[in-house]
N, C-alpha and C positions, 0 to 999 in steps of 0.2 A: 803724443797728440802736441798740437802746432797752438798757441795760446792766440787769440784773436788780440789786437791791437786797441778793441772795446772793453777788455774783459775786464771787470771790477776791482778784480783782485791787485792786477797787476799797476791801474790808474789812481786807484782810491786807497789800497790795502783791505779793502770789503770782502773780510772771508775768513776762514780759521785754517788752521794745521797740525797735525798732531808728528807726532817725529815718534815712532819705537824702534824698539832693540829688537834684533835677529840674531836667533842664535841658533846656530845648523838648519836656517832654513823656517824654524819657525818662532812667530813674531810672541813677543812679551809683552805681558797683561792686555792683549786683542783688547778683550771685554773692557778694561777700565780705559781704555783711551777710547774707545769707539764709545759707555758712557757722558764721560768730558769733553769730545766731540759733539754729543748730542745738547750737553747741557748750552755749550757756547750757542747753537744754533738759535735753541730757546730764545738768550740772551740778545741775539744781533736781528732777531725775527727772521733768519734763515731758516728754507727747510731744511731738513734734516735727511744725508745721503743715505738712501736703502745699502743697510749690510752686505747684502748678498753682491751688490755693485761694488761699495769699497774694497771686501775682500777680494773680487774678482778683480780689481785692478792692481790689489798688492800682491796678488799671486803672478799675475804679470810683469811688473817690475821684477818683482824678484827673480822672474825666470829669465832673462832679459841677458845675464850673463851669469858667469861662473859665482855661486855663489860663497862667500866664504863664510868661516866660521863664527860670524861676528859681523854684521851689517847694522846700517842705521837703514830704513823705510819710513818715506815720510811720505804723508796724504795730505793735501793740497785739496780746500773744499772753496771755491770762489763764489762770489754771489754773480757770477755767469758779467755777458754782456749787457750793456745799459746804455749804450749812445754817450750823451757829453752831458757835465752838470755832476750833482751831487744826490739829487732823486734817483730812486731806485726804478725799473719801470714796472709797471701793474701786475705784470706775474716774469717772478725768476725764473731763470733757467740757471738755477748753477752749474759749475764747470766741476768737478773731479780729475784731478791730478796724484800720481805716484811715482816716485823717484825711490833707488835703491842704490847704496854706495857703504862702502867697508869701511868699518869704526873699531878699533882696534882699541881694547882696553887700557886708559891710560893707569900707568905704574909709577908715576912719580906724586908727589904732592904739591900742591897747587902757592904761586905767588901770587897774593890778592889785597887789592888795595883798595882803597873806597875814592867812590870819585864822585865829580859833582853833578853828574848829570843825574835829575832827579825821577824817583816814580809817582806816577799821581795815583795817587790813592784813591779820587775821585772817579774816575776816569774805569768803566766799564771794563776798557782794554786791557785794566791789566790784572783781571781776575781770570781771561781767557787767551787761548792761544790765537792770539789773530794777526795777521797776515801783516798789522802794521806794528814792527820791528825797532825802528830809525831811532829808538833811545835804547834800546839794546844794544845797537852797532854802534854808537856813539860811545856808550859805558865802556865797549869791550875795547873800542880802539883807545878809548882816557887810560885805560887800566897799562893796554903796551908802551903808552908813549911814559908810562909812570915803572916801566921795568916789572911789569905784573902779566900773570897771567889770567884773570880774571876781574870784574869790578864787584865792591859791594858797593849796592844803591841805595839811596837815604830816599825815603820818599819825601812828596811837598811837605809834609810837618815834621820832619827832622829824624825820625823814624827809620832804624833798620829794614829794609825791606826784603833784599835777595840779590842773587850773582843778576849777572846779565844774561848768563842761560842756565838758570840752577834754583833752588830755594836753600834755603842758610840756618844755616844750626851751630850755637858755642857752646861749651862747655865753660858752668863757674860751681867751684864748690862742689864737685862729681854730679851736680843736676845740669839737666838740657834744658836749652831753651833756644826756642824758633819764634821770626815772627807770627804774629796770628794773622789770618787772611786778610782782616779788615786792613792791614797794612798797606795793600794794593799787589796781595802776594798771588803768583797761583795755586793752585790746589796739587802741588807734583804729585806724582804717584809714589816718587821713589821715599818722597815727603810721608808719604801715606805709608808705607811701608816700615820706612824708619820708627813711624810715630809707634804703631802696632810692635814692633821688636822691642821698642824701650818699655813700653806695657807690661809684657813678658817677663825682662828682666828684671823689673819694680824698681826704675829708676825713675824717681821726679822729672818730668816734663812740663814744660812751662810755654804755654804760646801768647806772648808780650806785646809791647808797643814797650821798645826802648830805642833811647837815640846811640850812637859809637861810642859814648861813654861805657857802653855791655858788653860793646865789641874790646874794648882799650882793656877791662877787668878780663876777659875771657882767658882761660887756660887753654882750651884749645877751640879751632874752628874747621867745620867742617861743611860742604856742599855736598846737596846730590841732585842727578835727573838721572831720567832714566836711561839711557845712555851711557853714562858712569859710574854708574849706580851711586857710594859714598866714593868722596874723594876728599882726604884731609888737607887745610892750610898749613904750607911750611913755615909762611911767614902774610903777616896785616899787616901794612901799612910798615913791611921793614921790620917788624915786631918777631922776632921768631916765635913760635906756638911750640908750646906740647904735642903729643901722640900717646893719649893714655888709653889702656888696656879698652877702656866702653868702645872705642872708635872700632877697633877689631870685631867687636861681640855682637855690635849692631851692622857690619856691615855682611855677617856670615850669610844671610838669607837674603841676599840682594844678586841680580844676576850679575 
């Protein structure tokens, strides 16, 4: 599908997306991704996509080439065409796009670095997968410039929020910590899966507002998202980190 030059997603970042892991041709957590997309539509006052249409677009994208064993499927839902300026047209006609690409599972730990780009905890965009991802792009670029693979973003209050494209957890004294959603955190699906697994293991879990000093004390740090599952950090700001057995136990049920 070609994208018109007046598409509000292209011009203004007015829209949402979901990136799904596909294993052997089957999307993982389809229902959960669609539910999060619908929640985003409510927050942004967008019509919800029909699930049948989303599934048809996904199947068409996945059929466009040879399906690798592990791949990424992206569904993009824009506010459609809207002319010049910020105001939406009276009647929205959203546009659905789907793309599909190989996504091998990473096997090495990450190097992560705290960056200067801040997450705006007061913005609705911080809690939904909107198309306005420039802060995340700049955070990742800054991390790369520092010799790291991924960024740790603080929010505008100075609390640890997330990575550029993942949720963040850390281990201290055998207990698990992760930023609370009101820090400006996306409710990641892999994040939720890890939290369920933590409860089953009987490990204490704390959703917190904490500054970077908490990460400086951490024994281990790991990131999660739908594509990579759970990925440990080898270093944080060049400080070497441990990889306790808890991380392997938490990763067992993740695709």
